[in-house]
N, C-alpha and C positions, 0 to 999 in steps of 0.2 A: 504494500500500500504506500502510495506517494504522499509525502507531506507537502502541501502547497504553501509557498511563501512568496513574498514580493521580491526581496533582496537577500542574496546569500553573500556573506563576506567571508572569504577564505583567509585565515590567518588572524590571530589575535594579538598582534604587536601594536606599535604606535599608531600606524595608519588604521588598521582594522578596528581596534577598540575605541580610538578617538572618533572615528566616523559613527560607530554604533552609539556611543554616548551622546553625540550630537543629535542623531536621529531620535533617540529616546526622549530628548527634551522637547521635541516638536509637539504641537497641539494634536496632530493626527499622524503618529508615526506609521510608516509602512511596516508590514510584517517582515521582520528582519532577523536573520539567524547568523551568528558568528560561529564559524567552525574552526576550532583550534585544539590540537591534541595535547598541548603542554599547558601547565598551570603558569600563572605569573611568576611564581617562585622559580620554576624551572627555566624561565626566560630571563632571569635577572641579569643585569649588567649595568654599567653606568653610562649615562647620556650627558653630553656637554652642550651648553648653549649660552648665548647672551640674552638677557631679558631686562625689560624695564620694570619699574615698581609694581604696576598692576598685575603683570604676569608672574613676577616673583611671588606675590601674595597668592595667586591662583595655584601655583605649583608647590607651595611650601610643604604640603604633606608628603610630597615625593622627594624633597630636596635632601641630598646628602651633605651639601655644603654650598656656601655662597661667598664670592670674593669680589671686593671692590677694586682690587688691583690684580694685574696679570703681567707676566714677563716672558721674553724670549732671550736666550743666552747663547753666545758662541764663545770661542776662545779669546776673542778680543773685546767684547762688549756685552753689556746687559741693558736691554731696553725694557723699562717698566712703564706700563700704562695704568691710568686710573680714570674713572668716569663718574660723573654725577648722575647720569641718566641710565647707564647700563651696569648690571652686575653679571659676572660669570657664574653660572650655576652648574652643579653636577646633580643629576637626578638618578634615583634608583628606578630602573625600569619596572621592577616588580611592584613597587609602591604606586607608580603612576598607573600601571595596568589594573591593579586592584581598585584604585580610585575610579577609573573609568567603568569597570565592571559593576561597582557598587551603584552607579547611576543608571544602570539599565532597568527598564520596566517593560511590561507587556505592551505591545507585541514584539519587543526587541529582546532577544535572549541569546545566551551563549551555551554551546555544547562542546564537551571535550571529546572530539572525534577527529579522525584522519580522513582526508579526502582521497578517494581511490581513483575517481575518474569524473570528467565533465563531458556530457554528450548533448548535442542538439536534440530537442524533443518538440517538434513543431516550431512554434514561435517562442518556446521557452528553453531553459537549460536544465537538464537532468544532472543532479549532483549526487554521486554515490559515495558514501563514506564507509568506514569499516563496520558501522552499526545500522545505518538506515539509508533511505533514498529520499531526496527532496527534489522539488521542481520549482524553479525560480524564474521570474521574468528578467532578472538582472543579476549578474555575478560580478563582484569586485574581488580581485585576487591580489592579496598583499604579501604573498609568499616571497622569500628572498629572490632577488633577480640573478640571472646568469649574465656574466660579462664575456666579452670576446676572449678567445683563446690568446694567452700571452698578454692580456690587458693589464693596464696599470692598476695597482691595488694599494690600499693602506691597510697594513696588517699589524697586529699588535698582540702582546701578552702583558697582562697587568697583575700586580699583587696588591691586595688590600692588606696592609700590615699594621701591627701595633709595635711601637718603638720603645726601647729602653729609656732613652733620654727625651726631654721635651724637644719638639720640632721648632726650629726658628722660623720667623716670618709666616705665621699661619694665616695672615691676611692676604697672601700673594699666591695666585695659582701659576704654576710654571707650565705654560702651554708647549714650549719647545726649548729643550736644552740640547744643543747640538754637539756638546763636548763628549761625544761617543764615537764609536767606529762608523766611518762613512763609506766603507769599502763595498757594501752590498746594496747601496742605494741611499736615498735621503733618510737619515736615521736620527731620531731624537727621543729624549725622555720627557714624558708628560707626568707631572707630579702635582697632586692635589692634597694639601693638608686638611683633613676633616676636623681635627682637634689637635691639642697639644701632643697627643701620643698616637694618633691614627692618621694614615694617609694612603692614597692610591698612587702607585708608581707603575707606569707603563713604558715598555720599550716598543716604540712605534717605527715602522719602516714603510717608506713609500717606494715601491719597486714592482717589477713584474713577477718576481720569484719569492715564494713563501719559504722561510728558513725553518730549520729544525727548532723545536720548542726550546732546546737547551741554549740556543744562540740568544734568544730574548732574555732568558733567565740569567745568563752570564752578564748580559748588558746591564740588567737591573742590579745585580750584585755588585758590579764594578762601580756603578753610579752611587749606590748607597755607601760603599766603602770610601769613595772619593769625597763624599759630602759628610762623612763621619756619622752616618745614621746606622745604628745597630738595631736589628730586628729582634723583638721579643717574641712575636707570634705572627705567623702567616694566617690571616683570617679567611682569605678566599683568593682564588685565582680566576681571571677571566681572559678569554682569547676572542679575537674577532677579525674579520676580513671585510673591508668596505670597498666597493667598486669606485674607481676614479677614472673610468674609461667608458666607452660605448657599451651598451648592453647588447647581448646576443639578440638576433632578429626574432628568435622564437620565444623570447621571454614573456611577450605580452599575452600570449594565449596558450591554453593547454594544447599539447601536441595531438590530442584526440579530437579537437574541433577548432574551426576558425570562425565560430559564431561571433557576430558583432556585439552581442550583449554580454560578452566577457571582457572586462577591462581591468588593467593593472592599476594599482594605486600605491602611493608611498614610494619607497625606494625602488620598487619594481617598475615604477612609471618614470624614473629618472629624477627623483627628489633629492638625490645626494649631490652636493656641490662638488664638482670634479677637482677643483684646486685645493680643497681643504678636507673633504669627507664629512662636513657638517650637514645634517639632514633634518634634525628635529623641527626647527621652525618652518622649514619648507613643507614638511608633511602636515604640520598643524594648519598652515595657511591653506593648503590644498584641501584638507578635510573640511574646514569651515566653509570654503567655497562650494565644495561638492554637496555638503548637507543642505546648504541654502538652495542650490540648484534643484536637488531632489524634492525639496518642499514646494518648489514652483513647477514641478513636472519635467525638469531637465536633468537627466541622469548622466550626461556627458562628464568625463573627468577633466577638470581644468589642468592646464600645464603647470607643473610645480615650480619650474625655473624658466625664466625668459630665455629664448634662443640666443639672444645677443650675449647674455652672461655665460652661457655654456660655451659659446664660440670663443670668448675671451679666455675662459678656463682651459679650453683645449690648446690654445696657443701657449699659455703659461706651462701646461704640462709637457708640451712638445719641447720647450726650452729646457725643462728639468731633465728630460730624457736625452736630449742631444748635447747638453752641456752640464753634466753632473758636477763638474768643478765649480759651477756657479750656484748650485742648488741652495746651499746654506745662505749665501749672500743675498739671494733673491728675497727670502723671507725676512732677513734682517733689514734689508733696505726698505721693504714695505713697512715693517714695524716702525722704523725710524722716521719715515715720511708722514706718518699719521699720528694724531693724538688718540686718546682712549675712545672717545665717542666715534671718531672717524673709523678707527680700527674695527670697533664692534659693528658699525653699519656695513663696512666692507665685507666682513666675514658673514654677515647675515644676508648678503646680496641686496642691500638697501643703500649702497653707496651713491652719493650725489655725483654730479659731473665734476665738481671741484675735487672730491675725494679721488676719483679716477685719475684726474690730471696730476695730482700729487704723486700717486703711485707710478704712473707712467713716467713722470719726470725723474723718479728715483731709480728706474730700471736701466740696465745697460741696453743701448738701442740696437746694436747690430744683431745680437742673437735673436731678438724678438722680430726684427725686420726679416731676417732669414726664415724664421719659422712662419711668419705671415705669408711670405712668398711661397713657401713649401705647401702650406695649406691651400 
């Protein structure tokens, strides 16, 4: 027996559960089912973003930490930003997803099931899971995207640690510390002090090749030793891979059907910023716009990032790959050219023309001109 629904959302991550929570708050929500095999706790990781005061308040239940200052460091200099308008936040994915799930109400619901297949069924989509069958007039697929073979990736391993001694400068988030091995690609340490004795330390690499787990662990150990930080307890470990390149052509739809009523959302729709890997705010904006469209009878998925911004990011990434000797200096030049508010806007994809001109003026011209001609 088929269960009839209006909308099936595959995947209960940021995009899927944010959309569901938005729909649940509408006056007349469509019959919506979120299909996700894992619990929020099983999906837990840390998400980073810049936010203004209203959003900081909105996300406070999911926040692991908030910093008014952030820094980038190389062997020659340390660039520290501060902002009156923006804070850097780290969120617990589990807490955020639990909060979204708590706001669901009939006829919007969540089931812990795995999708086995999607098939066209007349003018609807048949969704078969490991437990039941559903028929929906619209499917939004938020499962992780595929990227092109040998594509550029941001990959990392992080430790949430408890330290023996108090941590210095707990009001500063270290976004990029480049004083680590650069032989495998653009490599940096990302460090967030959550309290006097707890912090997240990640070894992050931007390259085409994922390294053995031990490589990242050794980088973290070396950074901790260099900075005189002794680990009392390893609380948790997280790993991740973020696409920073084109997505594979078949990622938008299930291989079993090319039905137009199956659409990708979130990271799978291109919501990851290719020059930085940041995605949270782009996904949030896309889900708000999509939910508003659904309320008005328009189920089309809005583009998460402007094409011109993606084009600029592609040029930047092309220079990273063609001139690895310049990679660290490109980020440091950008950081030096902008103040805190400008830097946050730039990373959020909300840079003004003046912000862009400052960044362009700070960059070495010939490598970017060559990449532009190549593209």
